[in-house]
N, C-alpha and C positions, 0 to 999 in steps of 0.2 A: 190322056191316060186311059188304059183299058179298064173295063169293069173289074178284071181280076186284081188290079192294083189300086182299087178304090180304097181311100183311107177310112177305116172304120174306127170310131171312137170306143176305146175300152178304158174308161177313166179309173185310175188307181191313185189313191192318196197315200203317199209314201212317207215313212220316217227313215232316219238313219239305220233303223233296224230292219227295214224291208217294208212290205205292204201293210198298211193299217186298214184301209177300206178299198174294196174293189167290187166288181160286179157280182162275184160269187158270194162275198160276205154280205153285200146288200140284199141279195136274194134270200140269204139265210135269215137275216133280220126280218125281212118282210114275211117269210114263212113262219117264223116264230110268232110274229104278231097275229098271223092268221090262225095258226094251229094251237098256240099256247103250249108247245112241247118241242124240245130239241130233237127228240127221236123222229117225230113226224115231220119237222122242218127239214131235217137231214135227208129224209126220203124224198121230199119235194124238190130239193135243189138240183140234183142229188149230191150228197156227200156221205161219207161214212159217219157213223155216230161219233166216233172219237175225233175225227177231223172237225166236225161241227162244234163239239164241246171245246176243243182246243182253240178254235177261232173265236168263240165267245169269250174265253178267258183272255186271249190276246187283246181283243178290242176293249174289254172292260179295264184291263190293266193300263192301256195306253191312252184311254179317253179321260177327259177331265171329270166326267161323271159316268156311272155305269149306264150302259146301253140296254143291258138285259139283267133282270133279276130272276133268281131261281130259288125254289124252295126244295129242301132235301126230302128225298123219299123214294126208297126202293132202288132197284137196279137201273131204272131209266131216269133217275135224277129228279123226280117230282115235277111240280108245275113250273112253268117258265113264262115270263111276260116281258114285253118291251116297256121301257120307261118312257116318260114324256121326252126326255133328251134323245133316246134312241129313235123315236118317231121323227123328231126334228132333224136328226142326222140323215135319215133316209130321205126326207123331203128335200133337204139341201143338196144331197148327192144327186138325186134325180134331176133337180133344176140345173145344177152345174153340168151334169152329163149331157143334157139337151143343148146347152150353150156350147159345150166342147165339141159335140158332133157338128154343130152348125159352123164352128170355126174351121174344122177339118174339111168340111164340104167346100168352104170358100177357098181354103188353101189348095185343095185338089184342083179347083178351077184354074189356079195359077201355075200348076205343075205339068201342064200338058206337054211341055217341051222336054221333060225328063224321060229317060229311057228306063227299062226294067232294072238294069244294074244299079242305077242311081237310087231307086226306091229300095232295093234289097240292101244296099249299103246303109241307107238311113235306118232301116229296121234293125240291122245288126248293131248299129251304134246305140240305139235305144236299149236293146237287150243288155249290152255290156255295161250300161250305166246303173243297172240294178244292183243294190247292196242288200245282202241278207246275213243273218246270224243264226247259229245253231243253238244259242242259249234259250232254254225253255222258258225261263222267267225273265220278263222284260218289263221294267217299270219306269215311268216318267215321274220325276219329282223335282223339288227345288233344293238348292244347297242351304241347309239350316245352320251349319256350323263347320268351321275349319280350325284344325289344330295342328300347328307345326311343332313336332316334338324336338326339333333341333338336330335330328339325325337324318337318316335316309327316309323314314316313313312320314307320311302325311295323312292325318285322319280327317275324313269328310263325313258329315252327317247329312242325310238326304231325307227330307220330309215328303212322303208320298201323298199324305193328306193329313187332316187334323189329328187322326188317331194312329197313324202308322209312320214309323221312321226307321231308316236303315243306316248302318255305319259301314263305310268303305275305308280300307287301308291301302293307300297307293304310294308310289314313290314321289319325292319332291319334284323330280324331273317331270313325271306325268302330270302332277298338279300344275306346274308351270306351263306345260304344253297345252293343257286344256284351258288355261286362263281362268281357273275357278274363282268365283266370287260369291258372297252371300246373296241369296235370292235368284241365282242363276238356275236356269232349267237344265237338267241333265237326265241322261238315261242310265239306269242301273241294270246290269245284266248278271244273272246268277244261273249257272248250270244246275239242272235238276239233280245231277249226281253229286253236287257239292252240299246238298241239304240232308240233314238228319231229322227224323221225326221222333217226338217223345210225347208222352201223355202225362197228366197230372200225377204227382207223387213220385217222380223219377229222380228227384234230388236236384242239387244245384249244378249248373252248366257254365263253363267258362266262355263259350262263344258269345260274341257281342250281339249278334242278331238273333232274336227270338220272337217269331211272329205267331201269335196264337190265333186259332180260328177253328172252324168246324169242317170235318171231312165232307166235301160236297160230291166227290166222285172217286171211284177206284177203277182203273182200267188194268185188268190183269193179263199178263203175258204168261208164257210157259214157265219162266223162272222168276222174272221180276214183275213189278207192278208200279204203275204211276198213280200217285195219290195226290189229289188236289184239295187244298184247304181254302175255304171261303173266309176272307179277312174282312175287317171292318171297312166301310167305304166302298164295298163292291169289288175290291181287289181279290186276286187269287194267286196262290203260290203252289207250285207242283214239285214233288220230290219223287225220285225213283228209288225203290228199295226192294228187297227180296219178298217173295210171297210169304216166306216163313216169318219175316219181320212183321208183315201186316197182320198175320195171325197172332203172333206173340203179343203185339201191342193192342190187339182187339179192335183194330181200326175198321170202321164201317161208316156209311153216311150218317151224319148227325153227331158223331163222336168228336169231342173237343180234343185238339192236339196242337202241338207247337212245332213249327218248322225252324230248325236251328242251323246256322251257318256262320262261318268265320268272316270277319270283316275283310280279310285278305282274299276271300272268294268272290267278292263283288268287283265287277269291271265297270268302269264309268265311261260314258261318252258324252261329249258336250253337244248341245243343239245350237245350230246357227253360229 
């Protein structure tokens, strides 16, 4: 095999939602540990500030424990630090990466008989196996409750952690297809456009899912803005709303707010 077709390890830990950890995210975590700032870490990787912020949110939401903790403060999001769990994840990733590259080197030694087309076909196959989702909010939890209403709908309660629970309303057919059972690990997907934000004193709401937290970051566009709330347990939820709504609600880093969305807006995926 020619040097141009050498197998180079690019380890990525995948979920059904797409990449959870990869080389770029690990470099981001390492840079956060070095600089104590998402903005400085983003420059070191390099990534845009928004991409770095979104990556941290995704990792914290999908991990069993937060990898990064942030303190609110100003336009750049305040201080940022790795948790002990985050440092362990980095160390484990680097150890596995080294073994992975070693395995690829051994495999390359056995592939001398393959031609260039064989290698390109193999690479194409790997790319096609990738699965991604456009849902901004992705959570891993366990089924804490199942309720069959006797009709078409099936209610599922998902515990994200000891403090946070979601409710999803799916069809009986979907529940059967997923093989849902108490204690089963599932993924809950919620599009950011399906969320509404409110603040204290806005009255009673009928939506089943109401997640209270503090505004951790606001990324403003020309017309709309992405507003992220830091929840208990290190989770984050993000909503898209107009800049006018942000101003009317008085949203800013540190302000307490609630993300509200209907149970029917939650999409479930079974793991394994």
